[in-house]
N, C-alpha and C positions, 0 to 999 in steps of 0.2 A: 735260455730261459731267464728273466730276470728276478734277480731277490725281492722277496715279501718286505711290504713297507708296513711297519705299525701306522695304524691310524689313531689320532688320539684328538676328539674333540674338545675344545676350550669355549665353545659356546653352545647354546639349544641347540640340538638337532632337528632339522627342520620336519614335520609330520608328512610333508611329502616325499615320498620312498625315490622318483624322479630327481629329487634335488639331492637327496642324500646323495645317491649313487652318481651323481654328475660331480659333486664336491670332490668325493672319494676317489672316483677316477683323474679326475684333472690333478689332484695334489699327489696322486701316486703315480702317474706319467712324469710330473716334473720332479719328484724325488727320484724316480729312477732316471730320468735323464741325467740327472746330476749326480749318482751315484751314492744317494743318501739313504738311511735306514729308515726314517722315521717322519711322517708329516704330520704338521699339528692344524688342526682346521681352527681357525681364531673368530673368524665371522664370515657370518653368511652375508648372502648376496647385500649389498649397501651402495650408496654413490656419494661417500666423505670421505675424506681423507686430512692428514694434520700436516699442514706445511707451514715451517716458521712457525708453527706453536698455535695454528690457528686452523679450523674446521675449512674447507673448501669443497666446492662440488666437484665429483668427478666422473668419469665413465662407471657404470655399476661394475661392482667386482668384488670376489671373495678375496679374504685376507687368509694369510696362515704362514708356516714356518716348515721348511723342510731343513733335516740337521743328519749330520752321520752318528752317533753318538759313540762308537769309535775311535774316530778320528778328531772329536770334537771342532766340526766345522758347517757350517750349514748357512742358508739364506731365507731373510723374510721374504715373502712375494705378494704380489696383486697378482689373481687371473680375472682377465676383464671379459665381462659377460654382455651378450645383446639385450637387447631391450625386452625379451622375452621372460628373460631369466633362464632360460634351459638350454642357449648353444654358447659356443665360445667365440668371441671375435677375432677374425684372422689378426696374426702378427703381423707387423709393418718396421720398418727400417726406424721410422718416426715414434713407433707406439709398439713396443715384444710384450708379449704375451706369452707365458709371464713373463712382468717384470720383476728383477731380482734385484736385493739388496743383501750383501753380505753381512751375516752374523759376525761376531767375534766369542771366543770363549776366553772368559775372565776366570780364573780359580777364585773359589766362594762365592763365584754371582752365578755361575752358568754361562748361558748363552747371552749377549747384549746386541742390541742395534742401538748403533751410535749416531746421532742425529748429527748431519754433516754441516750444518748452521750454528748449531749451537753447543754442539760435543757432549751432549745431555745423553746420557744411557738409561737405553729402555729393557730392563732384565725381560727375558723371555722366558717364561714356566713351561720346562719341557715336558714334564711329569704328569 
């Protein structure tokens, strides 16, 4: 049996309970697969992401973080969703699903995502 995962919502929870269940199930699965104890849902389904400081269109996805609060390790992630908004796109070698980026834990800041191009740190509010 897998350990329980704490779910934290940092965006407005959808009124549609099917979406709530989908988001929480996906984030819990990702957290358990990586040995994490906490999943943070940051954004519901949207189709933009920031690359090089500019927003660009992408595949619809949910955005979140999965972290192990005891070991201070974690990942930011995108979970790609199909056009209906109710099903997960299959993973491929070109498009892993979920797509993960390592978070770093820095004393005094907590978890941060570091932009590989600019080096800018995005502090992730986990609590």
